[in-house]
N, C-alpha and C positions, 0 to 999 in steps of 0.2 A: 893547420891542425883543426879537426872537427870539434865543434862546441859540444860540451856535455849537456844532454837534455836536462831541463830544470826538474822534471819529475821522472827520472829514470826508474824503471821497476827494480825493486830490490829482491834478490833471491833469498829465501830463508837460509839461515846458517845450517850447515849439515850437522846432524846429531851424532852420526856414526863417526868415530875417529878414523883417520887414514889407515891405521893398522887393522881395525875391524873390517873396513871396506875391502882391504886387500885380502884378508883371510877369506871373506865370503866370495870374492871374485876368484880367488885361487880354487875354492871348492867348485865354483861354476865351471872353471876351465877343466878341472879333473872330470866333472860330469860329462863334458863333451868328448872325453876320451873313452877308452875301453873300460877303465876302472875308476871308481871314486876312491881317492887316497884316504884311508882312515885318519892319518894325522891331519889332513886338511879339514875333514869333518869335525874332528875334535877341536881344532883351533877355531873354526867358525862358531860352533856351539858355545865354546868358552867365551868368545867375544860377545855373544848375545846374552848369555846367562849373567854376565857382569853388569848388564844394563838394568836400570830401575824399571819397575812395571809402568811408570808414567811415560817412559820413553817409547813404549810400543806404539803410541798414537802418532809419534813424530817420525819414526824410522821405517815405517811400513814400506813406503815407496823407495827409500834408499836401499833397503835390503833387496827388494825386487830388482832394482836397477843394477845392483852389484852382481846378483846371480846371472842376470841376462847378459851383462857386459862380459863377464868371465866365461860364460858358456858359449855363446855364438853371436853376440852383438845385437844391437837394437833392431837391425833390419828384419830379424826373425820374429818380431812381435806382430807382424801383419797376419791376421787369421787366415787370409787367403794363400799365404805362402806354404808350400808343401813342407818346408822345414819346421813350420809351426807345429804341424801334427806329428812329425817325427820326434820333435822335442817332447811332446806329451807322452808318447809311447815310451821314449827313452827314460824320462823321469819316473814313470810308473814302474818300470822294471828296476830302476836304481833304488826306489823306496822299498820295494819288496826285498831287495838284497841287504839294504842298510836302513832299518826302520827309523833310526834316530835322524836320518836325513829329512824326515817329514817335518821336524820342528823348524828347519830352515825354509823348506818349500811351502810352509804355511803362508809365506809372504809373496809367493810367486805371482807374477802379473796375470797368469792364466788361471781361470776358474777351474778348469778340468784338473790342472795340477794341484791346486789347493784342495779340491775335493778328494783326489787320490791320496794326498798326504793325510788328510783328516781321517780317512777310512782305515789307515794303517797305524795311526797313533795308538800306543799302548803303554802301560806302565805309568809310574808316577811322573808328575810335573816337578822337576827338581829345582826350579827357581821361580820366584814371583814373576819374572819376565815371561816365562813359558805359560803360566796361568793366564796372564794378560793377553798373550799372543793368541791363545786358543779362544779366550772370551771375545776378542775382537771379531773373530770369525762368526760368532753368533749374530753379528750385525752386518755380515757380508752382503754385497749387493746381488749375489747370485743365490737364489732360493735353495738349489741342491747343496751348495756349500754350507748354508745355514743348517740344513737338516743333518748333514754329516757332522757339523760342529756340536750339535746337541748330543748325538750318540758318543762322540769322542769325549766330550766333557763328562758324560756319565761314566765312561770306562776309566778315564784317567783320574777323575776326581776321587774315586774310592781309595786309590792307593797313595794319594798325595798327602804329604805332611800338613796338618791343619795350620801350622804357623806360616808355611809358604802361601797357602790360600789366603790367610788373613792379611798378610803383607800386600798381596795383590789386590785384595778387596778394598783396601784404603784408597787405591787409585781408581778402581772400577766402579764402586758404588755410586759415586757422584757423577762420573763421566757417562755411565750407561743411561742415566735419566734423560739424556738428550738424544739417544740413539733413535733413529726413525725407521730403520728397515726391519728390525727384528720383531717377532710376534710373540704371542702368548707362550708358546712352547719354549722358545729360546729364553725368554725372560724368566720363566719358571725354573728352568734348569740352573741358571746362575743364582737365582734367589735361594733355591733349595741347597745349593752348595754352600753358600755363605751362612744359611740358617742352621747348618749341621751343628749339633751341640759342641763338638770339639773345636770346630772352626769359630763358632761364636765366642767360646771362652778365650781362644787365642786373640780374636779381634778385640774383645774387651780389654785384654792385657795391653794391646797397642794403644787403644783409645785412652786407657787409664794412665799411661806413662808418657804419651806424646805431649810435649809442652810447647810445640811450635805449630804453625799452620792453623788449620781450622778443623780439628777432629770432631767438634760438635756438629758440623755440617754432615760428616759421614754418619755420625750417630743418628741424627735426625732422619736421614734417608734409610738407614738400617732398621729403624724402629717401625717401618711400614710392615716388616715381618716380625714374628715373635721370637726369633732366635736369641735375641739379647735380653729378653725380659728377665731372665733369672739372674743376670749380673748387674741389673740397674742399681740395687742397693749398694753394691761395692763401688760402682762408678759415682753414685751420689755422694759417697763419703770420702773417697780417696783419690779420685781422678786428679791429674796434675793441673788441668786447666779449669778455671771457674765455670766456663761456658758448658763444659761437659757435665760438671757436677750439677749445675742449675737445670740443664735439660733433663738429666736423669731424675732429679728430685721432682721436677714438674710432672713428669710422666707418672711417677709413683703417687703423688698427691692427687692428681686429677683422675688417675685410673684409666688413662687413655693416651694414645699417640695420635696426633692430628697432623695433617699435611695439606698443602695446597694442591688440589687435584685438577686445576684448570680454571676456566672462566665461562660464564654464560651471559647471554644478552638480557638485560633488564630494560624494559621499555619505560620511558619517561612520558612520551606523548606520541602515540602511534600516528596520529593525524599528520604530524609534521616530520615523522621519521626520526624522532629524537630518542636515542637509546644510549646505554652505557654498559660497559663490561664490568661484571661484578665477580669476585673470586668465588670459587666453589671449593669447599673443604671436605675432606674425607677423614675418617677416623676408625680406629679399632680399639677394643678394650685391652687394658693391661691389668691382669689380676694378680694380687699378692696378698699375703696374710700378715704383713708388717703392721704394727700398731701405729696409727696416725700420729699420736702424741710424740712417739719416739722420733719419727721422721721430721716432724716440725721442730722439735727441740734440737736435733742435730743440725738442721738447716739454719736455725737462728744463731747457732754457735759457730757457723762457718766464717772464716776470715774475709770472704768476698761478699761485698754488698749485693751483687747480683744474685747470689744464692740465698742470702737472707731475705731479699725481696720475694723470691719464690716461696720461701717458707711462710712469710707473712701472708701472701696470697692464699696459700693453702690453709692457713688459720682462718682467714675470712671465709673461705669456701666451706669449711667444716665446723665453724664455730658453734652453730646451733646443735650439733650432735656430739660435741666434745665435752660438754659439762663446763666446769670452772676453767676459764682461760686466762684469769688475771695474771698468774705467774708468767705466761708467755707475753702478754701485752706489756707487762712491766719492763721486760727486757727490750721489747721493741721501742717503747717510749724513750729509753735511754740510749738507743742506737746512735752512732755518730753520723749515719747517712740520713739525709732529709727525706728521701723517698720511703725509707723504712719507717721513719717516725710518722709520716703521713698515713701510712697504713695502720699504725697504732691509733692515730686520731680517729680514723674511720671506725675501728673496732670500739673505741670509747663511745662514739655517737650511736652506733647501732647495737652494740652488745655491752651496755654498761654493767659494771661489776655490781653484784648484789650488795646492799648496805650491810655493814657488820652488825651483828646482833648486839642490842644494848644490854649492859650488865644489869642483873637483877639487884634491887636494893632491899 
């Protein structure tokens, strides 16, 4: 009996269920015939629409393999094979006859097929998975596919329910920051979609009610655009997680959103080639007409120490312009959190309360 290698490569676990794979393969088999069966297409789309938007990054190659295996086998993937080109022409005609087929063929292994599918997409994206599937094509390795994805996102996004887009945005915003193939046009199309007022309101609702995971990271990235500026007061006051409330309050008190934009080289000694990488920060203004004392008071009353620290930092930042701050400082002195009390001590040292006037005799 052969020995098992000590470091045998481990295949990633498949994300598609056997039922979903069989549905997509059945559709591929129908495509190889004279007609694509409407029930097979409906079954394949139902299997994909049931997936979460996060799954799109893992199932891309599985869907392509299922289409190919059902249609005509892996040997037809060779670009020099005449069947390869017949397959492209065949799929192009099938998509024209059944436009919804394009949502499945977005994952095809052939760029010509993906481009043809994108050019025929129309109507609303009915599930968060479809939004994510189209968005992934903005980062496709083929430039013509990326260009077709921009136009498709513009067409389909207009008719799509904002709640569906917002649900997909929770997965896309953070993941898209590491995409390396898309350019300015593709990035702008996705950002414009998420910044749409109705989508921003729906996204704020998700960020405000999500109590697990890291919704504050999505908020931090989303604040690079101004779509969520109008809902920051609501998030600062009622978001389910303290991290979201703290980030929203910080943006309002500082009047800006800041983010890490990369690194640059800073020379320590050029003679010896000694240098270090230092972070580069970018920012944009956040304008609002909310009274700062009200924001600070609400932050100091928050049950989470992380939010109260942000409120104390805001008090330090604006102390010179706020007038009497003793009522605020008194509450900070009595706080049960040591870091909050330290900020009160700083305020006492640098902004001491004016002495009370002596009574006239």
